[in-house]
C-alpha positions as CSV (number, residue, x, y, z in Angstrom):
1,M,-132.6,59.3,-61.7
2,S,-130.1,58.2,-59.1
3,D,-130.6,55.1,-56.8
4,T,-129.9,54.9,-53.1
5,G,-130.7,51.2,-52.9
6,S,-134.2,51.4,-51.5
7,R,-136.1,53.7,-53.9
8,S,-135.3,55.6,-57.1
9,V,-134.7,59.2,-56.1
10,P,-135.6,62.0,-58.5
11,L,-133.2,64.6,-59.7
12,L,-132.9,67.7,-57.6
13,S,-132.8,71.2,-59.0
14,K,-131.9,74.6,-57.5
15,S,-135.5,75.2,-56.6
16,R,-135.9,71.7,-55.1
17,F,-132.6,72.3,-53.2
18,M,-134.1,75.5,-51.8
19,S,-137.3,73.6,-50.8
20,G,-135.2,71.0,-49.0
21,L,-133.4,73.7,-47.0
22,Q,-136.7,74.9,-45.8
23,C,-138.2,71.5,-45.0
24,H,-137.5,67.9,-46.1
25,K,-141.2,67.2,-46.1
26,R,-141.9,70.0,-48.5
27,L,-139.2,68.6,-50.8
28,Y,-140.7,65.1,-50.6
29,L,-144.2,66.3,-51.4
30,E,-142.9,68.4,-54.3
31,C,-141.2,65.3,-55.8
32,F,-144.0,62.8,-55.3
33,H,-147.3,64.5,-54.4
34,R,-147.6,67.8,-56.2
35,E,-151.4,67.2,-56.1
36,L,-151.4,68.0,-52.4
37,A,-150.1,71.6,-53.0
38,D,-152.3,74.6,-52.2
39,P,-153.9,76.2,-55.3
40,V,-151.7,78.8,-56.9
41,L,-153.4,82.1,-56.1
42,E,-153.6,84.9,-58.6
43,Q,-151.1,87.1,-56.6
44,Q,-148.6,84.2,-56.6
45,Q,-148.9,83.7,-60.3
46,E,-148.5,87.5,-60.8
47,I,-145.2,87.3,-58.8
48,F,-144.0,84.4,-61.0
49,D,-144.9,86.3,-64.1
50,S,-143.3,89.5,-62.9
51,G,-140.1,87.6,-62.1
52,T,-140.0,86.2,-65.6
53,E,-140.5,89.7,-67.1
54,V,-137.6,91.1,-64.9
55,G,-135.4,88.2,-65.8
56,V,-135.9,88.7,-69.5
57,L,-135.2,92.4,-69.2
58,A,-132.0,91.8,-67.2
59,R,-130.5,89.8,-70.1
60,R,-130.1,93.2,-72.0
61,L,-127.3,94.0,-69.5
62,F,-125.4,91.3,-71.3
63,P,-126.0,91.9,-75.1
64,G,-125.3,89.5,-77.8
65,G,-126.3,86.5,-75.7
66,V,-128.0,83.3,-76.8
67,L,-131.0,81.7,-75.1
68,V,-131.1,78.0,-74.6
69,T,-134.6,77.5,-75.8
70,E,-135.4,74.0,-74.7
71,D,-138.2,73.7,-72.2
72,Y,-137.3,72.9,-68.6
73,T,-138.7,69.4,-69.1
74,D,-136.1,68.7,-71.8
75,Q,-133.0,68.7,-69.7
76,A,-131.1,66.5,-72.1
77,G,-131.8,68.7,-75.1
78,A,-131.0,71.9,-73.1
79,M,-127.7,70.4,-72.0
80,A,-126.8,69.4,-75.6
81,S,-127.5,72.9,-76.7
82,T,-125.4,74.3,-73.9
83,R,-122.5,72.1,-74.8
84,G,-122.7,73.2,-78.4
85,L,-122.6,76.9,-77.4
86,L,-119.7,76.4,-75.0
87,A,-117.7,74.7,-77.8
88,R,-117.8,77.8,-80.0
89,T,-114.6,79.7,-80.6
90,Q,-116.2,82.8,-79.3
91,V,-118.6,81.9,-76.6
92,P,-121.5,84.4,-76.2
93,P,-123.3,85.2,-73.0
94,L,-125.6,82.3,-72.3
95,Y,-129.1,82.6,-71.0
96,E,-130.7,79.6,-69.3
97,A,-127.7,77.4,-69.9
98,A,-128.3,73.8,-68.6
99,F,-126.1,71.6,-66.5
100,L,-126.3,68.4,-64.4
101,Y,-124.0,67.1,-61.7
102,D,-124.5,64.7,-58.8
103,G,-128.2,64.4,-59.5
104,V,-128.7,68.1,-59.4
105,R,-129.9,69.8,-62.6
106,M,-129.9,73.6,-63.1
107,R,-130.4,76.4,-65.5
108,A,-128.2,79.4,-65.0
109,D,-129.9,82.8,-65.6
110,V,-126.9,84.3,-67.2
111,L,-123.3,83.0,-67.8
112,V,-121.0,85.7,-69.0
113,P,-117.7,84.6,-70.6
114,Q,-114.5,86.5,-69.7
115,Q,-111.3,86.8,-71.7
116,S,-109.4,84.6,-69.3
117,G,-111.6,81.6,-70.2
118,T,-113.6,82.0,-67.1
119,F,-117.3,82.8,-66.6
120,D,-119.3,85.1,-64.3
121,L,-122.5,83.5,-63.0
122,V,-125.4,86.0,-62.7
123,E,-128.5,85.0,-60.8
124,V,-131.4,87.5,-61.5
125,K,-134.0,88.1,-58.8
126,S,-137.1,90.4,-59.1
127,T,-136.7,91.5,-55.5
128,S,-135.5,94.9,-54.5
129,R,-132.7,93.6,-52.3
130,L,-130.4,90.7,-51.6
131,K,-132.0,88.2,-49.2
132,S,-130.1,85.6,-47.2
133,E,-131.8,82.7,-49.0
134,H,-130.5,84.0,-52.3
135,L,-127.0,83.0,-51.3
136,Y,-127.8,79.3,-51.2
137,D,-129.6,79.6,-54.5
138,V,-126.3,80.9,-56.0
139,A,-124.2,78.4,-54.0
140,I,-125.9,75.3,-55.4
141,Q,-125.3,76.6,-58.9
142,W,-121.7,77.3,-58.2
143,Y,-121.4,73.7,-56.9
144,V,-122.8,72.2,-60.1
145,L,-120.8,74.5,-62.4
146,N,-117.6,74.1,-60.6
147,K,-117.9,70.3,-60.5
148,Q,-118.7,70.2,-64.2
149,G,-115.3,71.9,-64.8
150,L,-116.6,75.4,-65.7
151,R,-114.1,77.9,-64.4
152,L,-116.0,80.6,-62.5
153,R,-114.5,84.1,-61.9
154,K,-117.2,85.4,-59.7
155,A,-120.9,85.0,-58.8
156,C,-123.3,87.9,-58.8
157,L,-126.8,88.6,-57.6
158,C,-128.7,91.0,-59.9
159,H,-131.8,92.6,-58.4
160,L,-133.9,95.7,-58.9
161,N,-132.6,98.9,-57.4
162,S,-135.3,100.3,-55.1
163,S,-133.6,103.8,-55.4
164,Y,-134.0,104.0,-59.1
165,I,-136.4,106.7,-60.1
166,Y,-137.9,106.2,-63.5
167,P,-137.3,109.2,-65.8
168,G,-139.5,108.1,-68.6
169,G,-138.8,106.4,-71.9
170,S,-136.6,103.3,-72.0
171,Y,-135.3,102.0,-68.7
172,E,-131.7,102.9,-67.8
173,L,-130.7,99.3,-67.1
174,D,-127.5,100.0,-65.3
175,A,-129.4,102.1,-62.9
176,L,-132.6,100.0,-62.7
177,F,-130.6,96.9,-61.7
178,Q,-128.1,96.5,-58.9
179,M,-125.3,93.9,-59.1
180,E,-123.9,92.4,-55.9
181,D,-120.8,90.2,-55.8
182,V,-121.6,87.1,-53.8
183,T,-118.6,85.1,-54.7
184,S,-117.2,84.7,-51.2
185,E,-120.5,83.9,-49.8
186,S,-121.1,81.2,-52.5
187,A,-117.7,79.8,-52.1
188,S,-117.9,79.6,-48.3
189,R,-121.1,77.4,-48.6
190,Q,-119.5,74.8,-50.9
191,T,-118.4,72.5,-48.1
192,E,-121.9,72.3,-46.7
193,I,-123.6,71.2,-49.9
194,P,-122.7,67.5,-50.2
195,S,-124.0,66.7,-46.8
196,Q,-127.1,68.9,-47.3
197,L,-127.8,66.9,-50.5
198,E,-127.3,63.6,-48.8
199,E,-129.7,64.7,-46.0
200,M,-132.3,65.6,-48.6
201,R,-132.0,62.4,-50.5
202,R,-132.3,60.1,-47.5
203,P,-136.1,60.8,-46.9
204,L,-136.6,60.8,-50.7
205,A,-135.6,57.1,-50.7
206,C,-138.4,56.2,-48.3
207,P,-142.0,55.2,-49.2
208,N,-143.6,57.8,-47.0
209,P,-142.9,61.5,-46.3
210,P,-140.8,62.4,-43.3
211,E,-142.5,63.4,-40.1
212,V,-141.8,67.1,-39.6
213,T,-143.3,69.1,-36.8
214,I,-145.2,72.3,-37.7
215,S,-143.1,75.3,-36.8
216,G,-141.9,78.7,-38.0
217,R,-140.3,77.1,-41.0
218,C,-143.7,76.6,-42.6
219,D,-143.7,80.2,-43.8
220,K,-140.0,81.1,-43.7
221,P,-138.4,82.3,-46.0
222,Y,-141.7,81.7,-48.0
223,T,-145.0,80.2,-47.2
224,C,-144.8,76.5,-48.1
225,P,-147.0,75.4,-51.0
226,F,-148.2,72.5,-48.8
227,Y,-149.1,74.7,-45.9
228,G,-152.8,73.8,-46.1
229,H,-152.1,70.1,-46.3
230,C,-149.8,70.0,-43.3
231,H,-152.2,72.2,-41.2
232,T,-155.3,70.2,-42.1
233,N,-155.5,68.7,-38.6
234,Q,-154.5,71.9,-36.8
235,T,-156.7,72.7,-33.8
236,E,-159.3,75.5,-34.1
237,H,-157.2,77.8,-31.8
238,D,-153.7,76.6,-32.6
239,V,-150.9,78.4,-30.6
240,S,-149.6,79.8,-33.9
241,Q,-152.6,82.2,-33.8
242,L,-151.0,84.0,-30.8
243,P,-150.3,87.5,-32.3
244,R,-146.6,88.3,-32.7
245,A,-145.5,85.0,-31.2
246,G,-141.9,84.3,-31.9
247,A,-140.3,80.9,-32.5
248,A,-139.0,80.6,-28.9
249,L,-142.5,81.0,-27.4
250,L,-144.1,78.6,-29.9
251,D,-141.4,76.0,-29.5
252,G,-141.7,76.3,-25.7
253,L,-145.4,75.7,-25.8
254,R,-145.1,72.8,-28.2
255,A,-142.3,71.3,-26.2
256,T,-144.7,71.0,-23.2
257,G,-147.4,69.4,-25.4
258,I,-149.5,72.6,-25.8
259,T,-150.8,73.1,-29.3
260,N,-154.2,74.7,-28.4
261,I,-154.5,78.2,-26.9
262,R,-157.3,76.8,-24.7
263,D,-154.7,74.6,-22.9
264,I,-152.2,77.4,-22.1
265,P,-152.1,77.8,-18.3
266,A,-152.8,81.3,-17.0
267,S,-149.3,81.3,-15.4
268,F,-147.4,80.3,-18.5
269,P,-144.3,82.6,-18.8
270,G,-143.4,84.6,-21.8
271,L,-146.9,85.8,-22.9
272,N,-147.2,89.5,-23.5
273,P,-150.4,91.4,-22.5
274,L,-151.9,91.0,-26.0
275,Q,-151.3,87.3,-26.0
276,R,-152.7,87.0,-22.5
277,R,-155.9,88.8,-23.7
278,V,-156.2,86.4,-26.6
279,R,-155.7,83.4,-24.3
280,D,-158.3,84.6,-21.8
281,C,-160.9,85.3,-24.6
282,V,-160.4,81.9,-26.1
283,V,-160.5,80.1,-22.8
284,N,-163.6,82.0,-21.6
285,H,-165.4,82.0,-25.1
286,R,-166.0,85.7,-24.9
287,L,-165.6,89.0,-26.6
288,H,-163.4,91.6,-25.0
289,V,-163.9,95.3,-25.6
290,D,-162.1,97.9,-23.5
291,P,-164.3,100.9,-22.7
292,E,-161.6,103.1,-24.2
293,L,-162.5,101.9,-27.7
294,P,-166.1,103.1,-27.8
295,R,-165.1,106.3,-25.9
296,S,-162.5,107.1,-28.5
297,L,-164.9,106.7,-31.3
298,Q,-167.7,108.6,-29.5
299,R,-165.5,111.6,-29.2
300,L,-165.3,112.0,-33.0
301,A,-167.2,115.0,-34.2
302,S,-169.7,114.6,-37.0
303,P,-169.4,114.2,-39.9
304,V,-167.2,111.1,-39.7
305,H,-165.5,110.0,-43.0
306,F,-164.5,106.4,-43.7
307,L,-161.7,106.0,-46.2
308,D,-159.9,103.2,-48.0
309,F,-157.3,103.2,-50.8
310,E,-156.4,100.5,-53.3
311,T,-152.9,100.5,-54.8
312,F,-150.7,98.5,-57.1
313,N,-146.9,98.2,-57.0
314,P,-145.4,97.1,-60.3
315,A,-141.9,95.6,-60.2
316,L,-141.0,97.7,-63.2
317,P,-142.1,101.3,-62.7
318,L,-144.7,102.6,-65.2
319,Y,-144.9,106.3,-64.3
320,V,-142.3,109.1,-64.3
321,G,-140.9,109.7,-60.9
322,T,-141.8,106.2,-59.5
323,R,-139.5,103.4,-58.3
324,P,-139.6,99.6,-58.5
325,Y,-142.4,98.3,-56.3
326,Q,-143.6,101.7,-55.3
327,Q,-147.2,101.7,-54.1
328,V,-149.2,103.7,-56.6
329,P,-152.8,104.6,-55.4
330,F,-155.4,104.2,-58.1
331,Q,-158.7,104.0,-56.2
332,W,-160.4,105.4,-53.2
333,S,-163.8,104.8,-51.5
334,L,-165.4,107.2,-49.0
335,H,-168.4,106.8,-46.8
336,T,-169.5,109.8,-44.7
337,L,-171.7,109.3,-41.7
338,T,-173.5,112.4,-40.3
339,G,-175.0,113.0,-36.8
340,D,-178.5,112.1,-38.0
341,E,-177.2,108.7,-39.2
342,S,-177.4,109.5,-42.9
343,L,-174.8,107.8,-44.9
344,T,-173.4,108.9,-48.3
345,H,-170.8,107.4,-50.5
346,R,-168.3,108.8,-53.0
347,E,-165.6,107.0,-55.0
348,Y,-162.8,107.3,-57.5
349,L,-161.2,104.7,-59.8
350,H,-158.6,105.8,-62.3
351,D,-158.9,104.4,-65.8
352,G,-156.4,104.4,-68.7
353,A,-152.6,104.2,-69.0
354,S,-151.8,107.6,-67.5
355,D,-150.4,108.2,-64.0
356,P,-153.3,108.0,-61.6
357,R,-151.7,109.9,-58.7
358,Q,-152.6,113.5,-59.6
359,P,-156.3,112.9,-60.3
360,F,-156.6,110.5,-57.4
361,A,-155.2,113.0,-55.0
362,A,-157.1,116.0,-56.3
363,S,-160.4,114.2,-56.2
364,L,-159.6,112.9,-52.7
365,V,-158.9,116.3,-51.1
366,D,-162.0,117.7,-52.7
367,A,-164.2,114.9,-51.4
368,L,-162.8,115.1,-47.8
369,G,-163.0,118.9,-47.6
370,D,-161.5,120.6,-44.5
371,T,-163.6,119.1,-41.7
372,G,-164.4,115.8,-40.1
373,P,-162.3,113.0,-38.8
374,V,-161.2,110.4,-41.3
375,V,-161.4,106.7,-40.1
376,V,-159.0,104.3,-41.8
377,Y,-158.0,100.7,-41.1
378,S,-154.2,100.7,-40.6
379,G,-151.5,103.2,-41.3
380,F,-151.5,102.4,-45.0
381,E,-153.5,105.4,-46.1
382,S,-151.4,107.8,-44.0
383,A,-148.2,106.5,-45.7
384,R,-149.6,106.9,-49.1
385,I,-150.9,110.4,-48.5
386,R,-147.4,111.4,-47.3
387,E,-145.9,110.0,-50.5
388,L,-148.5,111.8,-52.6
389,A,-147.7,115.1,-50.9
390,A,-144.0,114.7,-51.7
391,A,-144.7,113.8,-55.4
392,L,-147.4,116.5,-56.0
393,P,-146.2,119.9,-54.7
394,G,-149.4,121.6,-55.9
395,L,-151.5,119.5,-53.6
396,S,-149.0,118.9,-50.8
397,V,-150.5,121.5,-48.4
398,R,-154.0,120.0,-48.7
399,L,-152.8,116.5,-48.5
400,L,-150.6,117.1,-45.4
401,A,-153.5,118.8,-43.7
402,L,-155.3,115.4,-43.7
403,L,-152.4,114.1,-41.5
404,D,-152.8,116.9,-39.0
405,G,-155.0,115.1,-36.5
406,R,-157.8,114.1,-38.9
407,L,-156.9,110.4,-39.5
408,V,-158.1,107.8,-37.0
409,D,-156.7,104.3,-37.2
410,L,-159.5,101.9,-36.3
411,L,-157.1,98.9,-36.7
412,Q,-154.9,100.3,-33.9
413,L,-157.9,100.8,-31.7
414,V,-159.2,97.3,-32.3
415,R,-155.7,95.7,-31.7
416,N,-155.2,97.6,-28.5
417,H,-158.7,97.2,-27.0
418,C,-160.6,94.3,-28.6
419,Y,-160.5,90.6,-29.2
420,H,-162.9,87.9,-30.2
421,P,-162.0,84.2,-30.5
422,A,-163.3,84.2,-34.1
423,F,-160.4,86.6,-35.0
424,H,-158.1,83.6,-34.8
425,G,-155.1,85.8,-34.1
426,S,-155.7,88.2,-37.0
427,F,-156.8,91.8,-36.7
428,S,-157.3,92.1,-40.5
429,I,-160.7,93.7,-41.3
430,K,-161.5,90.5,-43.2
431,S,-161.2,88.6,-39.9
432,V,-162.7,91.2,-37.5
433,L,-165.8,92.1,-39.6
434,P,-167.5,88.7,-39.8
435,A,-166.7,88.0,-36.1
436,L,-168.4,91.2,-35.0
437,V,-170.8,92.0,-37.8
438,P,-171.7,88.5,-39.2
439,Q,-174.3,89.7,-41.7
440,L,-171.6,91.6,-43.7
441,D,-168.6,89.9,-45.2
442,Y,-166.7,89.7,-48.6
443,H,-167.9,86.2,-49.8
444,D,-170.2,87.6,-52.4
445,L,-167.5,89.6,-54.2
446,T,-165.4,88.6,-57.1
447,I,-162.5,90.7,-55.8
448,S,-162.2,90.2,-52.0
449,D,-158.7,91.3,-51.0
450,G,-156.2,94.0,-51.9
451,A,-153.7,91.8,-53.6
452,T,-156.3,90.6,-56.1
453,A,-157.5,94.2,-56.6
454,S,-153.9,95.2,-57.5
455,I,-153.6,92.4,-60.0
456,A,-157.1,93.2,-61.5
457,Y,-156.2,96.9,-61.9
458,A,-153.0,96.0,-63.7
459,E,-155.1,93.9,-66.1
460,M,-157.7,96.6,-66.5
461,I,-155.2,99.2,-67.7
462,R,-153.3,96.8,-70.0
463,P,-153.9,97.9,-73.6
464,S,-154.6,94.4,-74.8
465,T,-157.4,93.8,-72.3
466,P,-160.8,93.8,-74.2
467,R,-163.2,96.6,-73.4
468,E,-165.9,94.3,-72.0
469,R,-163.3,92.7,-69.7
470,R,-162.2,96.1,-68.5
471,Q,-165.7,97.2,-67.7
472,K,-166.2,94.0,-65.7
473,I,-163.0,94.5,-63.7
474,R,-164.0,98.1,-63.1
475,A,-167.3,97.1,-61.6
476,N,-165.7,94.5,-59.4
477,L,-163.1,96.9,-58.1
478,L,-165.7,99.5,-57.2
479,A,-167.7,96.9,-55.4
480,Y,-164.7,95.7,-53.4
481,C,-163.4,99.1,-52.3
482,E,-166.9,100.3,-51.3
483,R,-167.3,97.2,-49.2
484,D,-164.1,98.0,-47.3
485,T,-165.4,101.4,-46.2
486,L,-168.8,100.1,-45.5
487,A,-167.1,97.5,-43.2
488,E,-165.5,100.4,-41.4
489,V,-168.8,102.1,-41.0
490,E,-170.5,99.0,-39.5
491,L,-167.6,98.3,-37.2
492,F,-167.8,101.9,-36.0
493,R,-171.5,101.5,-35.3
494,F,-170.9,98.2,-33.5
495,F,-168.4,99.8,-31.1
496,V,-170.2,103.1,-30.6
497,Q,-173.8,101.8,-30.4
498,G,-173.2,98.2,-29.5
499,R,-174.9,97.2,-32.8
500,P,-174.1,97.2,-36.5
């Protein structure tokens, strides 16, 4: 701990430094009030676990290395182990080497010794590209290492290569990973770091968290873990719910004291037509439906199909011909509504470790046949069908035929022609359905969103998952995907008939 004279200030780290760059209040709460953080969702934990897996695999690019095994809570022990490894006559590549300088502790993903007595710093990210925030992540490590007297030759960002196509067998690591030299970018940020650290420590020395106005920084570059805490007192129709509102518009509204959509004057400049519609619906407490929406749906010839896909996108590709983070469809649900109002349901959910794409696509085109419009919610299914057609030549003609005027995007129709104050700025089916068809929602389901479905499927096909657990996941996945297409059916009925 270091002392600024008014309060003992905790050590910083590269993750805390990044938090402080986003928001000083976030940093303060992470240091002193972790209990106020939002619960870690399953999909967030999956991202963390995936990042760990990628980081461990990346070490194989630097064979013969030694891992500093002390836990992150044992900084002193990790630093002692690091010093011992650096004192060797032949220093090996070091994984998770620990250092401390100026109240900033860090663990380097990889330090690679060079013949000249220098080292290359390698920061591993599980992303598929370099992001601007990564440069400060590397820069703070460069700062600590350089001040500790470690001579650095260069700094690199190692991330997954989105162009890598898995050929099967063991990964070709040099192709799977992409190395980007960020030495100059890291060096150019060194003069900023001392003042940034000082600015971060100043509020940490105070008894209360700093006052920070809610703004676009709350979810950039990542959603703050204290988002819920800071937005507790947000008004029901906060201006942040204006669709596609940029920072300039939101800052302009807040600068005039406007935080609630209800308080936006009709003459306020800068609102686009969609935002004006949202404002008018909120102010007048009313549902807006353009006549074009029901007309568009009434023109659809019977039978009308309602389709939804579920996919997962593993960071490390599992199937031959796929890339890192490629969306792999594994499940579809299909409701079909005929002219006499009869409703049938069909579904497919792949099981086992094999590539699901061929049986998924074959069963889909058989179920859809050659006639009838296909209602979807967003352009997601269209993109996946196009990808399947490219990957499966034997089915490409039938798959591409689905894109020849048969798909109808209900999301686009709703966004262009409908708004209800209960949407709260979101056109997600999870927001639209309960507002318009309140007797149907997702609250009774164990799996209630696509991200959770993706994680559940990855668990279901894992060989170590017990049979009983697999069966439970399978039932939950089927129930969720069926609910999505039933939601499309009921929204269709609402717009066409004025009732669910």
